[in-house]
All heavy atoms as a GROMACS GRO file, in nm:
protein
  604
    1GLY      N    1  14.238  -4.942   1.708
    1GLY     CA    2  14.242  -4.915   1.567
    1GLY      C    3  14.131  -4.821   1.522
    1GLY      O    4  14.157  -4.724   1.452
    2TYR      N    5  14.008  -4.851   1.561
    2TYR     CA    6  13.895  -4.770   1.515
    2TYR      C    7  13.907  -4.628   1.567
    2TYR      O    8  13.889  -4.532   1.491
    2TYR     CB    9  13.762  -4.832   1.562
    2TYR     CG   10  13.643  -4.744   1.532
    2TYR    CD1   11  13.593  -4.732   1.403
    2TYR    CD2   12  13.584  -4.669   1.633
    2TYR    CE1   13  13.485  -4.650   1.374
    2TYR    CE2   14  13.475  -4.586   1.606
    2TYR     CZ   15  13.427  -4.577   1.476
    2TYR     OH   16  13.321  -4.495   1.449
    3PHE      N   17  13.938  -4.613   1.694
    3PHE     CA   18  13.949  -4.479   1.753
    3PHE      C   19  14.059  -4.399   1.684
    3PHE      O   20  14.040  -4.283   1.648
    3PHE     CB   21  13.977  -4.490   1.904
    3PHE     CG   22  13.995  -4.357   1.970
    3PHE    CD1   23  13.887  -4.272   1.988
    3PHE    CD2   24  14.119  -4.316   2.015
    3PHE    CE1   25  13.902  -4.148   2.050
    3PHE    CE2   26  14.135  -4.193   2.076
    3PHE     CZ   27  14.027  -4.109   2.093
    4SER      N   28  14.173  -4.462   1.663
    4SER     CA   29  14.285  -4.395   1.597
    4SER      C   30  14.246  -4.352   1.456
    4SER      O   31  14.275  -4.239   1.414
    4SER     CB   32  14.405  -4.489   1.593
    4SER     OG   33  14.513  -4.427   1.526
    5ASP      N   34  14.180  -4.441   1.383
    5ASP     CA   35  14.137  -4.408   1.246
    5ASP      C   36  14.036  -4.293   1.247
    5ASP      O   37  14.042  -4.204   1.162
    5ASP     CB   38  14.076  -4.530   1.178
    5ASP     CG   39  14.179  -4.638   1.147
    5ASP    OD1   40  14.300  -4.606   1.146
    5ASP    OD2   41  14.138  -4.753   1.124
    6LEU      N   42  13.945  -4.295   1.342
    6LEU     CA   43  13.844  -4.190   1.352
    6LEU      C   44  13.908  -4.054   1.382
    6LEU      O   45  13.876  -3.954   1.318
    6LEU     CB   46  13.742  -4.224   1.461
    6LEU     CG   47  13.629  -4.125   1.483
    6LEU    CD1   48  13.541  -4.117   1.359
    6LEU    CD2   49  13.546  -4.167   1.604
    7ILE      N   50  13.999  -4.051   1.477
    7ILE     CA   51  14.070  -3.927   1.511
    7ILE      C   52  14.146  -3.875   1.390
    7ILE      O   53  14.141  -3.757   1.357
    7ILE     CB   54  14.165  -3.948   1.630
    7ILE    CG1   55  14.088  -3.981   1.757
    7ILE    CG2   56  14.256  -3.827   1.651
    7ILE    CD1   57  14.004  -3.869   1.810
    8ARG      N   58  14.218  -3.964   1.323
    8ARG     CA   59  14.297  -3.923   1.208
    8ARG      C   60  14.208  -3.870   1.095
    8ARG      O   61  14.238  -3.770   1.032
    8ARG     CB   62  14.381  -4.040   1.156
    8ARG     CG   63  14.481  -3.998   1.050
    8ARG     CD   64  14.568  -4.113   1.004
    8ARG     NE   65  14.644  -4.174   1.110
    8ARG     CZ   66  14.762  -4.131   1.154
    8ARG    NH1   67  14.817  -4.025   1.101
    8ARG    NH2   68  14.825  -4.194   1.251
    9ARG      N   69  14.094  -3.934   1.074
    9ARG     CA   70  14.004  -3.891   0.968
    9ARG      C   71  13.942  -3.755   1.000
    9ARG      O   72  13.928  -3.669   0.914
    9ARG     CB   73  13.893  -3.996   0.948
    9ARG     CG   74  13.801  -3.966   0.833
    9ARG     CD   75  13.699  -4.075   0.809
    9ARG     NE   76  13.646  -4.125   0.936
    9ARG     CZ   77  13.629  -4.255   0.964
    9ARG    NH1   78  13.658  -4.346   0.876
    9ARG    NH2   79  13.582  -4.292   1.081
   10GLU      N   80  13.906  -3.732   1.126
   10GLU     CA   81  13.841  -3.607   1.164
   10GLU      C   82  13.937  -3.490   1.177
   10GLU      O   83  13.900  -3.376   1.152
   10GLU     CB   84  13.765  -3.626   1.297
   10GLU     CG   85  13.646  -3.718   1.287
   10GLU     CD   86  13.537  -3.665   1.197
   10GLU    OE1   87  13.510  -3.543   1.200
   10GLU    OE2   88  13.480  -3.745   1.120
   11THR      N   89  14.060  -3.516   1.222
   11THR     CA   90  14.153  -3.407   1.250
   11THR      C   91  14.272  -3.402   1.156
   11THR      O   92  14.340  -3.299   1.149
   11THR     CB   93  14.208  -3.418   1.394
   11THR    OG1   94  14.288  -3.536   1.404
   11THR    CG2   95  14.097  -3.419   1.496
   12GLY      N   96  14.301  -3.512   1.091
   12GLY     CA   97  14.421  -3.519   1.007
   12GLY      C   98  14.547  -3.544   1.087
   12GLY      O   99  14.657  -3.541   1.033
   13MET      N  100  14.532  -3.568   1.216
   13MET     CA  101  14.646  -3.594   1.304
   13MET      C  102  14.627  -3.727   1.375
   13MET      O  103  14.515  -3.772   1.394
   13MET     CB  104  14.659  -3.486   1.411
   13MET     CG  105  14.697  -3.351   1.360
   13MET     SD  106  14.728  -3.236   1.495
   13MET     CE  107  14.561  -3.197   1.543
   14SER      N  108  14.739  -3.784   1.417
   14SER     CA  109  14.732  -3.906   1.496
   14SER      C  110  14.694  -3.869   1.639
   14SER      O  111  14.716  -3.756   1.684
   14SER     CB  112  14.866  -3.978   1.496
   14SER     OG  113  14.961  -3.905   1.570
   15PRO      N  114  14.636  -3.964   1.714
   15PRO     CA  115  14.606  -3.936   1.855
   15PRO      C  116  14.730  -3.894   1.933
   15PRO      O  117  14.723  -3.805   2.018
   15PRO     CB  118  14.550  -4.069   1.906
   15PRO     CG  119  14.493  -4.135   1.786
   15PRO     CD  120  14.586  -4.095   1.672
   16LYS      N  121  14.844  -3.956   1.903
   16LYS     CA  122  14.968  -3.920   1.973
   16LYS      C  123  15.004  -3.774   1.948
   16LYS      O  124  15.043  -3.702   2.039
   16LYS     CB  125  15.082  -4.011   1.927
   16LYS     CG  126  15.212  -3.984   1.996
   16LYS     CD  127  15.320  -4.077   1.947
   16LYS     CE  128  15.452  -4.042   2.014
   16LYS     NZ  129  15.562  -4.124   1.965
   17ASN      N  130  14.990  -3.729   1.823
   17ASN     CA  131  15.016  -3.589   1.790
   17ASN      C  132  14.922  -3.496   1.864
   17ASN      O  133  14.962  -3.392   1.915
   17ASN     CB  134  15.002  -3.566   1.640
   17ASN     CG  135  15.133  -3.544   1.571
   17ASN    OD1  136  15.237  -3.554   1.632
   17ASN    ND2  137  15.126  -3.514   1.444
   18MET      N  138  14.794  -3.532   1.867
   18MET     CA  139  14.696  -3.448   1.936
   18MET      C  140  14.729  -3.436   2.085
   18MET      O  141  14.720  -3.327   2.142
   18MET     CB  142  14.556  -3.506   1.919
   18MET     CG  143  14.500  -3.485   1.780
   18MET     SD  144  14.328  -3.531   1.770
   18MET     CE  145  14.253  -3.412   1.881
   19ILE      N  146  14.767  -3.547   2.146
   19ILE     CA  147  14.802  -3.545   2.288
   19ILE      C  148  14.926  -3.459   2.310
   19ILE      O  149  14.932  -3.379   2.404
   19ILE     CB  150  14.822  -3.688   2.341
   19ILE    CG1  151  14.688  -3.761   2.342
   19ILE    CG2  152  14.887  -3.687   2.479
   19ILE    CD1  153  14.697  -3.910   2.365
   20SER      N  154  15.025  -3.474   2.223
   20SER     CA  155  15.148  -3.395   2.236
   20SER      C  156  15.119  -3.246   2.225
   20SER      O  157  15.172  -3.165   2.302
   20SER     CB  158  15.249  -3.436   2.129
   20SER     OG  159  15.290  -3.569   2.147
   21ILE      N  160  15.036  -3.209   2.130
   21ILE     CA  161  15.000  -3.067   2.113
   21ILE      C  162  14.926  -3.016   2.236
   21ILE      O  163  14.953  -2.906   2.285
   21ILE     CB  164  14.918  -3.047   1.984
   21ILE    CG1  165  15.007  -3.068   1.862
   21ILE    CG2  166  14.853  -2.910   1.980
   21ILE    CD1  167  14.933  -3.079   1.730
   22TYR      N  168  14.833  -3.095   2.287
   22TYR     CA  169  14.761  -3.056   2.408
   22TYR      C  170  14.858  -3.036   2.525
   22TYR      O  171  14.849  -2.936   2.597
   22TYR     CB  172  14.656  -3.161   2.446
   22TYR     CG  173  14.596  -3.135   2.581
   22TYR    CD1  174  14.497  -3.039   2.597
   22TYR    CD2  175  14.642  -3.202   2.694
   22TYR    CE1  176  14.445  -3.012   2.722
   22TYR    CE2  177  14.590  -3.175   2.819
   22TYR     CZ  178  14.492  -3.080   2.833
   22TYR     OH  179  14.441  -3.053   2.957
   23LEU      N  180  14.950  -3.131   2.544
   23LEU     CA  181  15.045  -3.120   2.654
   23LEU      C  182  15.133  -2.996   2.642
   23LEU      O  183  15.157  -2.926   2.740
   23LEU     CB  184  15.133  -3.245   2.661
   23LEU     CG  185  15.066  -3.372   2.712
   23LEU    CD1  186  15.161  -3.490   2.698
   23LEU    CD2  187  15.021  -3.356   2.857
   24MET      N  188  15.178  -2.965   2.521
   24MET     CA  189  15.263  -2.847   2.504
   24MET      C  190  15.185  -2.718   2.523
   24MET      O  191  15.237  -2.622   2.580
   24MET     CB  192  15.331  -2.850   2.366
   24MET     CG  193  15.435  -2.959   2.353
   24MET     SD  194  15.565  -2.958   2.480
   24MET     CE  195  15.516  -3.098   2.582
   25ASN      N  196  15.060  -2.715   2.480
   25ASN     CA  197  14.978  -2.596   2.506
   25ASN      C  198  14.955  -2.578   2.655
   25ASN      O  199  14.960  -2.465   2.706
   25ASN     CB  200  14.845  -2.605   2.431
   25ASN     CG  201  14.861  -2.580   2.283
   25ASN    OD1  202  14.956  -2.516   2.239
   25ASN    ND2  203  14.769  -2.632   2.204
   26GLU      N  204  14.930  -2.687   2.725
   26GLU     CA  205  14.912  -2.679   2.870
   26GLU      C  206  15.042  -2.636   2.939
   26GLU      O  207  15.042  -2.557   3.032
   26GLU     CB  208  14.863  -2.813   2.926
   26GLU     CG  209  14.835  -2.812   3.074
   26GLU     CD  210  14.725  -2.716   3.118
   26GLU    OE1  211  14.636  -2.682   3.036
   26GLU    OE2  212  14.728  -2.675   3.235
   27ALA      N  213  15.154  -2.689   2.890
   27ALA     CA  214  15.285  -2.652   2.945
   27ALA      C  215  15.311  -2.502   2.925
   27ALA      O  216  15.356  -2.433   3.016
   27ALA     CB  217  15.395  -2.734   2.880
   28LYS      N  218  15.280  -2.452   2.806
   28LYS     CA  219  15.298  -2.309   2.779
   28LYS      C  220  15.214  -2.226   2.874
   28LYS      O  221  15.260  -2.124   2.927
   28LYS     CB  222  15.259  -2.277   2.634
   28LYS     CG  223  15.357  -2.324   2.532
   28LYS     CD  224  15.304  -2.291   2.393
   28LYS     CE  225  15.394  -2.338   2.283
   28LYS     NZ  226  15.339  -2.305   2.150
   29HIS      N  227  15.092  -2.268   2.896
   29HIS     CA  228  15.003  -2.196   2.988
   29HIS      C  229  15.062  -2.195   3.129
   29HIS      O  230  15.066  -2.090   3.194
   29HIS     CB  231  14.865  -2.260   2.987
   29HIS     CG  232  14.772  -2.202   3.088
   29HIS    ND1  233  14.715  -2.077   3.073
   29HIS    CD2  234  14.726  -2.251   3.206
   29HIS    CE1  235  14.639  -2.051   3.178
   29HIS    NE2  236  14.644  -2.155   3.259
   30ARG      N  237  15.107  -2.310   3.174
   30ARG     CA  238  15.164  -2.318   3.310
   30ARG      C  239  15.293  -2.239   3.322
   30ARG      O  240  15.319  -2.179   3.426
   30ARG     CB  241  15.187  -2.464   3.349
   30ARG     CG  242  15.057  -2.540   3.366
   30ARG     CD  243  15.080  -2.684   3.406
   30ARG     NE  244  14.955  -2.758   3.405
   30ARG     CZ  245  14.941  -2.880   3.456
   30ARG    NH1  246  15.043  -2.941   3.512
   30ARG    NH2  247  14.824  -2.940   3.450
   31LEU      N  248  15.374  -2.239   3.218
   31LEU     CA  249  15.498  -2.162   3.221
   31LEU      C  250  15.469  -2.012   3.223
   31LEU      O  251  15.540  -1.935   3.288
   31LEU     CB  252  15.585  -2.195   3.100
   31LEU     CG  253  15.653  -2.331   3.102
   31LEU    CD1  254  15.705  -2.367   2.963
   31LEU    CD2  255  15.766  -2.334   3.203
   32ALA      N  256  15.366  -1.971   3.154
   32ALA     CA  257  15.334  -1.828   3.142
   32ALA      C  258  15.261  -1.775   3.264
   32ALA      O  259  15.276  -1.657   3.298
   32ALA     CB  260  15.251  -1.803   3.017
   33THR      N  261  15.181  -1.856   3.330
   33THR     CA  262  15.094  -1.804   3.436
   33THR      C  263  15.137  -1.841   3.576
   33THR      O  264  15.087  -1.781   3.670
   33THR     CB  265  14.950  -1.853   3.416
   33THR    OG1  266  14.947  -1.995   3.421
   33THR    CG2  267  14.893  -1.804   3.285
   34GLY      N  268  15.226  -1.934   3.590
   34GLY     CA  269  15.263  -1.976   3.725
   34GLY      C  270  15.409  -1.957   3.753
   34GLY      O  271  15.486  -1.909   3.670
   35ASN      N  272  15.447  -1.995   3.873
   35ASN     CA  273  15.588  -1.987   3.910
   35ASN      C  274  15.640  -2.124   3.953
   35ASN      O  275  15.736  -2.133   4.027
   35ASN     CB  276  15.610  -1.883   4.019
   35ASN     CG  277  15.529  -1.911   4.144
   35ASN    OD1  278  15.451  -2.007   4.149
   35ASN    ND2  279  15.546  -1.828   4.245
   36MET      N  280  15.574  -2.230   3.904
   36MET     CA  281  15.619  -2.365   3.936
   36MET      C  282  15.752  -2.394   3.866
   36MET      O  283  15.777  -2.342   3.758
   36MET     CB  284  15.515  -2.469   3.890
   36MET     CG  285  15.387  -2.464   3.968
   36MET     SD  286  15.254  -2.578   3.918
   36MET     CE  287  15.324  -2.694   3.810
   37ASP      N  288  15.834  -2.477   3.929
   37ASP     CA  289  15.957  -2.522   3.865
   37ASP      C  290  15.922  -2.603   3.741
   37ASP      O  291  15.816  -2.664   3.733
   37ASP     CB  292  16.037  -2.613   3.958
   37ASP     CG  293  16.098  -2.539   4.075
   37ASP    OD1  294  16.115  -2.416   4.066
   37ASP    OD2  295  16.131  -2.606   4.176
   38ILE      N  296  16.013  -2.606   3.648
   38ILE     CA  297  15.992  -2.682   3.525
   38ILE      C  298  15.972  -2.830   3.558
   38ILE      O  299  15.888  -2.896   3.497
   38ILE     CB  300  16.106  -2.658   3.426
   38ILE    CG1  301  16.098  -2.514   3.377
   38ILE    CG2  302  16.103  -2.757   3.310
   38ILE    CD1  303  16.215  -2.464   3.299
   39SER      N  304  16.045  -2.880   3.656
   39SER     CA  305  16.028  -3.021   3.693
   39SER      C  306  15.889  -3.046   3.749
   39SER      O  307  15.828  -3.150   3.722
   39SER     CB  308  16.136  -3.065   3.792
   39SER     OG  309  16.129  -2.989   3.910
   40GLN      N  310  15.833  -2.952   3.824
   40GLN     CA  311  15.697  -2.967   3.877
   40GLN      C  312  15.596  -2.968   3.763
   40GLN      O  313  15.500  -3.045   3.766
   40GLN     CB  314  15.663  -2.854   3.974
   40GLN     CG  315  15.739  -2.860   4.104
   40GLN     CD  316  15.712  -2.737   4.189
   40GLN    OE1  317  15.721  -2.624   4.141
   40GLN    NE2  318  15.678  -2.761   4.314
   41ILE      N  319  15.617  -2.884   3.664
   41ILE     CA  320  15.528  -2.882   3.548
   41ILE      C  321  15.537  -3.015   3.474
   41ILE      O  322  15.436  -3.073   3.436
   41ILE     CB  323  15.562  -2.764   3.455
   41ILE    CG1  324  15.529  -2.632   3.525
   41ILE    CG2  325  15.489  -2.776   3.321
   41ILE    CD1  326  15.578  -2.508   3.452
   42ALA      N  327  15.660  -3.063   3.455
   42ALA     CA  328  15.679  -3.191   3.384
   42ALA      C  329  15.607  -3.304   3.456
   42ALA      O  330  15.532  -3.380   3.394
   42ALA     CB  331  15.828  -3.221   3.372
   43TYR      N  332  15.628  -3.316   3.586
   43TYR     CA  333  15.561  -3.423   3.662
   43TYR      C  334  15.409  -3.404   3.661
   43TYR      O  335  15.335  -3.500   3.649
   43TYR     CB  336  15.612  -3.428   3.806
   43TYR     CG  337  15.756  -3.473   3.818
   43TYR    CD1  338  15.848  -3.401   3.895
   43TYR    CD2  339  15.802  -3.588   3.754
   43TYR    CE1  340  15.979  -3.441   3.908
   43TYR    CE2  341  15.934  -3.628   3.766
   43TYR     CZ  342  16.022  -3.556   3.843
   43TYR     OH  343  16.152  -3.596   3.855
   44GLY      N  344  15.364  -3.280   3.670
   44GLY     CA  345  15.222  -3.252   3.669
   44GLY      C  346  15.154  -3.289   3.538
   44GLY      O  347  15.035  -3.318   3.535
   45LEU      N  348  15.231  -3.288   3.430
   45LEU     CA  349  15.176  -3.324   3.299
   45LEU      C  350  15.194  -3.473   3.269
   45LEU      O  351  15.159  -3.518   3.161
   45LEU     CB  352  15.241  -3.240   3.189
   45LEU     CG  353  15.205  -3.092   3.192
   45LEU    CD1  354  15.287  -3.014   3.088
   45LEU    CD2  355  15.056  -3.072   3.168
   46GLY      N  356  15.251  -3.546   3.363
   46GLY     CA  357  15.261  -3.691   3.348
   46GLY      C  358  15.394  -3.742   3.295
   46GLY      O  359  15.406  -3.860   3.264
   47PHE      N  360  15.492  -3.656   3.284
   47PHE     CA  361  15.624  -3.701   3.238
   47PHE      C  362  15.697  -3.766   3.355
   47PHE      O  363  15.693  -3.716   3.467
   47PHE     CB  364  15.706  -3.584   3.184
   47PHE     CG  365  15.658  -3.533   3.052
   47PHE    CD1  366  15.556  -3.438   3.045
   47PHE    CD2  367  15.711  -3.581   2.934
   47PHE    CE1  368  15.511  -3.391   2.924
   47PHE    CE2  369  15.666  -3.535   2.811
   47PHE     CZ  370  15.565  -3.440   2.806
   48ASP      N  371  15.765  -3.877   3.327
   48ASP     CA  372  15.843  -3.944   3.431
   48ASP      C  373  15.973  -3.872   3.461
   48ASP      O  374  16.024  -3.880   3.572
   48ASP     CB  375  15.874  -4.089   3.390
   48ASP     CG  376  15.750  -4.176   3.390
   48ASP    OD1  377  15.656  -4.148   3.467
   48ASP    OD2  378  15.748  -4.273   3.312
   49TYR      N  379  16.026  -3.804   3.359
   49TYR     CA  380  16.154  -3.736   3.374
   49TYR      C  381  16.143  -3.594   3.317
   49TYR      O  382  16.102  -3.576   3.202
   49TYR     CB  383  16.264  -3.811   3.297
   49TYR     CG  384  16.277  -3.955   3.339
   49TYR    CD1  385  16.222  -4.057   3.262
   49TYR    CD2  386  16.341  -3.989   3.458
   49TYR    CE1  387  16.232  -4.189   3.300
   49TYR    CE2  388  16.351  -4.121   3.498
   49TYR     CZ  389  16.297  -4.221   3.418
   49TYR     OH  390  16.307  -4.351   3.457
   50PRO      N  391  16.184  -3.495   3.395
   50PRO     CA  392  16.181  -3.357   3.345
   50PRO      C  393  16.263  -3.338   3.218
   50PRO      O  394  16.227  -3.258   3.132
   50PRO     CB  395  16.238  -3.276   3.460
   50PRO     CG  396  16.206  -3.356   3.581
   50PRO     CD  397  16.220  -3.499   3.537
   51ALA      N  398  16.371  -3.413   3.203
   51ALA     CA  399  16.454  -3.400   3.083
   51ALA      C  400  16.376  -3.442   2.958
   51ALA      O  401  16.394  -3.381   2.852
   51ALA     CB  402  16.580  -3.484   3.097
   52HIS      N  403  16.292  -3.542   2.970
   52HIS     CA  404  16.211  -3.584   2.856
   52HIS      C  405  16.113  -3.472   2.820
   52HIS      O  406  16.092  -3.442   2.702
   52HIS     CB  407  16.136  -3.713   2.889
   52HIS     CG  408  16.052  -3.763   2.777
   52HIS    ND1  409  15.924  -3.804   2.794
   52HIS    CD2  410  16.077  -3.775   2.644
   52HIS    CE1  411  15.873  -3.839   2.678
   52HIS    NE2  412  15.964  -3.822   2.586
   53PHE      N  413  16.052  -3.412   2.920
   53PHE     CA  414  15.962  -3.299   2.896
   53PHE      C  415  16.036  -3.186   2.825
   53PHE      O  416  15.987  -3.131   2.727
   53PHE     CB  417  15.904  -3.250   3.029
   53PHE     CG  418  15.841  -3.113   3.018
   53PHE    CD1  419  15.721  -3.096   2.953
   53PHE    CD2  420  15.904  -3.003   3.075
   53PHE    CE1  421  15.662  -2.969   2.943
   53PHE    CE2  422  15.847  -2.877   3.066
   53PHE     CZ  423  15.726  -2.860   3.000
   54THR      N  424  16.154  -3.153   2.873
   54THR     CA  425  16.232  -3.042   2.815
   54THR      C  426  16.267  -3.070   2.669
   54THR      O  427  16.255  -2.983   2.584
   54THR     CB  428  16.360  -3.017   2.898
   54THR    OG1  429  16.320  -2.981   3.032
   54THR    CG2  430  16.445  -2.907   2.839
   55ARG      N  431  16.310  -3.195   2.640
   55ARG     CA  432  16.343  -3.230   2.502
   55ARG      C  433  16.221  -3.220   2.411
   55ARG      O  434  16.228  -3.167   2.300
   55ARG     CB  435  16.402  -3.371   2.494
   55ARG     CG  436  16.548  -3.379   2.535
   55ARG     CD  437  16.611  -3.512   2.499
   55ARG     NE  438  16.537  -3.628   2.547
   55ARG     CZ  439  16.551  -3.684   2.667
   55ARG    NH1  440  16.638  -3.632   2.753
   55ARG    NH2  441  16.481  -3.789   2.703
   56MET      N  442  16.107  -3.270   2.459
   56MET     CA  443  15.986  -3.266   2.379
   56MET      C  444  15.940  -3.122   2.357
   56MET      O  445  15.902  -3.084   2.247
   56MET     CB  446  15.875  -3.346   2.447
   56MET     CG  447  15.748  -3.355   2.369
   56MET     SD  448  15.631  -3.459   2.458
   56MET     CE  449  15.496  -3.459   2.346
   57PHE      N  450  15.946  -3.041   2.462
   57PHE     CA  451  15.907  -2.901   2.452
   57PHE      C  452  15.993  -2.830   2.348
   57PHE      O  453  15.943  -2.759   2.262
   57PHE     CB  454  15.918  -2.832   2.588
   57PHE     CG  455  15.857  -2.696   2.592
   57PHE    CD1  456  15.726  -2.678   2.631
   57PHE    CD2  457  15.931  -2.583   2.558
   57PHE    CE1  458  15.668  -2.551   2.634
   57PHE    CE2  459  15.875  -2.457   2.561
   57PHE     CZ  460  15.743  -2.441   2.600
   58LYS      N  461  16.124  -2.852   2.356
   58LYS     CA  462  16.216  -2.785   2.263
   58LYS      C  463  16.194  -2.834   2.121
   58LYS      O  464  16.196  -2.755   2.026
   58LYS     CB  465  16.361  -2.807   2.305
   58LYS     CG  466  16.457  -2.725   2.224
   58LYS     CD  467  16.594  -2.719   2.285
   58LYS     CE  468  16.679  -2.621   2.206
   58LYS     NZ  469  16.805  -2.597   2.269
   59ARG      N  470  16.169  -2.963   2.103
   59ARG     CA  471  16.145  -3.018   1.970
   59ARG      C  472  16.018  -2.959   1.908
   59ARG      O  473  16.014  -2.927   1.791
   59ARG     CB  474  16.134  -3.170   1.976
   59ARG     CG  475  16.112  -3.236   1.842
   59ARG     CD  476  16.120  -3.388   1.847
   59ARG     NE  477  16.065  -3.450   1.966
   59ARG     CZ  478  15.938  -3.484   1.983
   59ARG    NH1  479  15.850  -3.461   1.889
   59ARG    NH2  480  15.897  -3.542   2.094
   60MET      N  481  15.916  -2.938   1.990
   60MET     CA  482  15.788  -2.891   1.938
   60MET      C  483  15.778  -2.739   1.926
   60MET      O  484  15.702  -2.689   1.844
   60MET     CB  485  15.674  -2.945   2.023
   60MET     CG  486  15.659  -3.096   2.010
   60MET     SD  487  15.514  -3.160   2.091
   60MET     CE  488  15.387  -3.104   1.977
   61THR      N  489  15.851  -2.666   2.009
   61THR     CA  490  15.838  -2.521   2.009
   61THR      C  491  15.962  -2.448   1.956
   61THR      O  492  15.954  -2.329   1.925
   61THR     CB  493  15.809  -2.467   2.150
   61THR    OG1  494  15.922  -2.491   2.233
   61THR    CG2  495  15.684  -2.530   2.209
   62GLY      N  496  16.073  -2.517   1.951
   62GLY     CA  497  16.196  -2.453   1.904
   62GLY      C  498  16.274  -2.382   2.013
   62GLY      O  499  16.379  -2.323   1.987
   63GLU      N  500  16.225  -2.387   2.136
   63GLU     CA  501  16.297  -2.325   2.248
   63GLU      C  502  16.273  -2.407   2.374
   63GLU      O  503  16.175  -2.479   2.385
   63GLU     CB  504  16.253  -2.180   2.267
   63GLU     CG  505  16.105  -2.161   2.286
   63GLU     CD  506  16.063  -2.017   2.270
   63GLU    OE1  507  16.148  -1.928   2.260
   63GLU    OE2  508  15.941  -1.993   2.265
   64SER      N  509  16.364  -2.393   2.468
   64SER     CA  510  16.352  -2.468   2.593
   64SER      C  511  16.242  -2.404   2.679
   64SER      O  512  16.204  -2.289   2.657
   64SER     CB  513  16.484  -2.465   2.670
   64SER     OG  514  16.508  -2.336   2.722
   65PRO      N  515  16.191  -2.478   2.777
   65PRO     CA  516  16.091  -2.419   2.867
   65PRO      C  517  16.143  -2.292   2.937
   65PRO      O  518  16.069  -2.195   2.952
   65PRO     CB  519  16.063  -2.530   2.967
   65PRO     CG  520  16.096  -2.656   2.895
   65PRO     CD  521  16.210  -2.621   2.806
   66THR      N  522  16.269  -2.293   2.974
   66THR     CA  523  16.327  -2.174   3.039
   66THR      C  524  16.329  -2.056   2.943
   66THR      O  525  16.292  -1.944   2.981
   66THR     CB  526  16.469  -2.205   3.089
   66THR    OG1  527  16.464  -2.315   3.179
   66THR    CG2  528  16.530  -2.085   3.158
   67GLN      N  529  16.370  -2.079   2.819
   67GLN     CA  530  16.371  -1.971   2.720
   67GLN      C  531  16.230  -1.920   2.696
   67GLN      O  532  16.209  -1.798   2.686
   67GLN     CB  533  16.431  -2.021   2.589
   67GLN     CG  534  16.579  -2.049   2.595
   67GLN     CD  535  16.628  -2.123   2.471
   67GLN    OE1  536  16.556  -2.202   2.411
   67GLN    NE2  537  16.753  -2.096   2.433
   68TYR      N  538  16.134  -2.010   2.689
   68TYR     CA  539  15.996  -1.970   2.666
   68TYR      C  540  15.946  -1.883   2.782
   68TYR      O  541  15.887  -1.779   2.761
   68TYR     CB  542  15.907  -2.093   2.650
   68TYR     CG  543  15.761  -2.058   2.628
   68TYR    CD1  544  15.716  -2.023   2.501
   68TYR    CD2  545  15.670  -2.058   2.733
   68TYR    CE1  546  15.583  -1.989   2.480
   68TYR    CE2  547  15.537  -2.023   2.712
   68TYR     CZ  548  15.495  -1.989   2.585
   68TYR     OH  549  15.365  -1.954   2.565
   69ARG      N  550  15.974  -1.925   2.904
   69ARG     CA  551  15.930  -1.850   3.022
   69ARG      C  552  15.994  -1.712   3.024
   69ARG      O  553  15.926  -1.612   3.054
   69ARG     CB  554  15.965  -1.928   3.149
   69ARG     CG  555  15.922  -1.856   3.276
   69ARG     CD  556  15.949  -1.937   3.397
   69ARG     NE  557  15.828  -2.013   3.427
   69ARG     CZ  558  15.822  -2.113   3.513
   69ARG    NH1  559  15.929  -2.152   3.575
   69ARG    NH2  560  15.708  -2.174   3.536
   70LEU      N  561  16.122  -1.703   2.992
   70LEU     CA  562  16.190  -1.572   2.989
   70LEU      C  563  16.131  -1.481   2.882
   70LEU      O  564  16.113  -1.363   2.904
   70LEU     CB  565  16.340  -1.591   2.967
   70LEU     CG  566  16.416  -1.654   3.084
   70LEU    CD1  567  16.561  -1.684   3.044
   70LEU    CD2  568  16.413  -1.563   3.206
   71LYS      N  569  16.102  -1.538   2.765
   71LYS     CA  570  16.044  -1.460   2.656
   71LYS      C  571  15.907  -1.408   2.696
   71LYS      O  572  15.875  -1.291   2.674
   71LYS     CB  573  16.032  -1.546   2.530
   71LYS     CG  574  15.973  -1.473   2.411
   71LYS     CD  575  15.962  -1.563   2.291
   71LYS     CE  576  15.839  -1.651   2.309
   71LYS     NZ  577  15.809  -1.734   2.191
   72ILE      N  578  15.826  -1.491   2.756
   72ILE     CA  579  15.690  -1.450   2.799
   72ILE      C  580  15.699  -1.344   2.908
   72ILE      O  581  15.624  -1.246   2.906
   72ILE     CB  582  15.610  -1.572   2.847
   72ILE    CG1  583  15.580  -1.666   2.730
   72ILE    CG2  584  15.482  -1.532   2.917
   72ILE    CD1  585  15.498  -1.603   2.619
   73SER      N  586  15.788  -1.361   3.003
   73SER     CA  587  15.796  -1.264   3.113
   73SER      C  588  15.851  -1.130   3.065
   73SER      O  589  15.824  -1.026   3.125
   73SER     CB  590  15.879  -1.320   3.228
   73SER     OG  591  16.015  -1.336   3.189
   74ALA      N  592  15.930  -1.131   2.956
   74ALA     CA  593  15.984  -1.005   2.902
   74ALA      C  594  15.877  -0.925   2.830
   74ALA      O  595  15.888  -0.803   2.820
   74ALA     CB  596  16.099  -1.034   2.807
   75ASN      N  597  15.774  -0.994   2.782
   75ASN     CA  598  15.667  -0.923   2.708
   75ASN      C  599  15.570  -0.868   2.801
   75ASN      O  600  15.505  -0.845   2.866
   75ASN     CB  601  15.597  -1.016   2.608
   75ASN     CG  602  15.689  -1.053   2.495
   75ASN    OD1  603  15.783  -0.980   2.465
   75ASN    ND2  604  15.666  -1.165   2.433
   0.00000   0.00000   0.00000
């Protein structure tokens, strides 16, 4: 309780939100700089199922990991 309240007071976000944002930023970095499979990235970030990672990525970024990787590689 105390930790959650402290994080929320200092950042305006819940700890869960902060962790999700960190994971998606790390996922974007790995998608942009490496050639690992999406499933390897998902497992490396602690997801039990790559499909869960893909759904979360799409919900938070508006595009699938594959679409993101293609967009980055085109630039």
